[in-house]
C-alpha positions as CSV (number, residue, x, y, z in Angstrom):
1,M,170.9,-46.8,82.8
2,S,169.3,-47.1,85.7
3,D,168.4,-43.3,84.9
4,M,164.8,-42.6,84.2
5,P,162.5,-39.7,83.8
6,A,160.0,-38.6,86.5
7,S,156.6,-39.4,86.5
8,G,154.8,-36.5,84.5
9,E,158.5,-35.1,82.9
10,K,157.6,-34.1,79.3
11,L,159.7,-36.5,76.9
12,K,158.6,-35.6,73.3
13,T,155.4,-33.4,71.6
14,L,153.1,-35.7,70.1
15,A,153.2,-33.6,67.2
16,D,157.0,-34.2,66.9
17,I,156.6,-37.9,66.2
18,P,155.9,-39.2,62.9
19,D,152.6,-41.0,62.9
20,P,153.2,-44.3,62.4
21,G,156.8,-44.1,63.3
22,G,159.4,-42.8,66.3
23,A,161.2,-40.4,67.5
24,P,163.7,-40.3,70.3
25,A,163.2,-38.9,73.6
26,D,164.1,-34.9,75.0
27,F,165.8,-37.0,77.6
28,E,169.5,-37.3,78.5
29,A,169.7,-39.7,81.1
30,T,169.0,-42.6,79.4
31,P,168.2,-42.7,75.6
32,I,165.4,-44.0,75.4
33,L,162.6,-43.8,71.6
34,I,158.9,-43.1,71.6
35,L,157.0,-45.0,69.2
36,R,153.5,-43.8,67.9
37,S,150.6,-45.2,66.2
38,G,148.1,-43.4,65.9
39,E,147.2,-42.0,69.2
40,I,149.2,-44.9,70.5
41,V,152.2,-44.1,72.1
42,R,154.8,-46.6,73.4
43,A,158.9,-46.3,74.4
44,Y,161.4,-48.1,74.9
45,V,165.5,-47.6,75.9
46,N,166.9,-46.7,72.8
47,V,169.4,-49.6,72.7
48,C,168.9,-52.4,70.6
49,P,169.2,-55.8,72.7
50,H,171.4,-57.8,70.2
51,A,174.6,-54.9,69.5
52,G,173.9,-52.1,71.9
53,R,173.0,-49.7,69.0
54,P,170.1,-47.6,68.8
55,L,167.5,-48.0,67.0
56,C,167.3,-45.3,65.3
57,L,169.4,-43.7,62.6
58,P,171.8,-40.5,63.8
59,S,168.9,-38.5,61.8
60,G,166.3,-39.8,64.8
61,R,164.8,-41.0,61.8
62,T,162.8,-44.4,62.6
63,L,162.4,-47.8,61.0
64,V,158.4,-49.2,61.1
65,Q,156.9,-51.3,59.2
66,N,153.1,-51.1,58.9
67,G,152.9,-49.4,62.6
68,E,153.7,-52.6,64.2
69,T,157.4,-53.5,63.9
70,L,160.8,-51.7,65.0
71,V,163.6,-52.7,62.7
72,C,166.8,-51.9,64.2
73,P,168.8,-50.2,61.4
74,F,172.4,-51.5,61.9
75,H,171.2,-55.3,61.7
76,G,167.9,-55.7,60.8
77,A,166.5,-57.3,64.4
78,S,163.1,-56.6,64.3
79,F,160.2,-56.2,67.3
80,D,157.1,-56.2,67.6
81,I,156.1,-52.4,68.7
82,A,153.3,-53.3,71.1
83,S,155.4,-55.7,73.1
84,G,158.7,-54.9,72.7
85,A,159.3,-58.9,72.2
86,C,161.8,-59.5,69.1
87,T,160.3,-61.1,66.1
88,G,163.1,-61.6,63.4
89,G,166.6,-61.3,62.6
90,P,170.0,-61.5,65.8
91,A,168.5,-60.4,68.6
92,G,167.0,-64.1,69.1
93,K,164.6,-64.0,72.1
94,A,165.7,-60.6,73.7
95,S,163.1,-58.2,73.9
96,L,163.3,-54.2,75.0
97,K,162.8,-52.7,77.6
98,P,159.7,-50.7,78.1
99,V,159.4,-47.0,79.5
100,A,156.1,-46.4,81.3
101,V,154.9,-43.1,79.2
102,R,151.1,-41.2,78.7
103,V,150.0,-38.6,76.7
104,E,149.0,-35.2,78.5
105,D,147.5,-32.7,76.4
106,G,149.9,-33.4,73.5
107,V,152.9,-34.2,75.4
108,V,154.7,-37.5,76.0
109,V,155.5,-37.5,79.3
110,A,156.7,-40.1,82.0
111,A,154.2,-42.6,83.8
């Protein structure tokens, strides 16, 4: 997964991301999950470090608790949205791989 988006590449329109919640990025080369809580946006490679499954359901629905914790829908591993660190479940001490993003005029782009 070395194919990361170039700086400034559009990944998702902010309005298309539930608040709080998440949505897969519109980027084909590497699966990226964008998470939103108000104006705060973070992104991670959309792969759970526990079993390599996506961090969202096939529909794109993302399980976010209290706008602070991302829960893998397949095995229940939970991750702190702010840091990507595992906070419970089978992923142990593994963390999510961050993807640098920023918001420009209502669009999430690669930083």
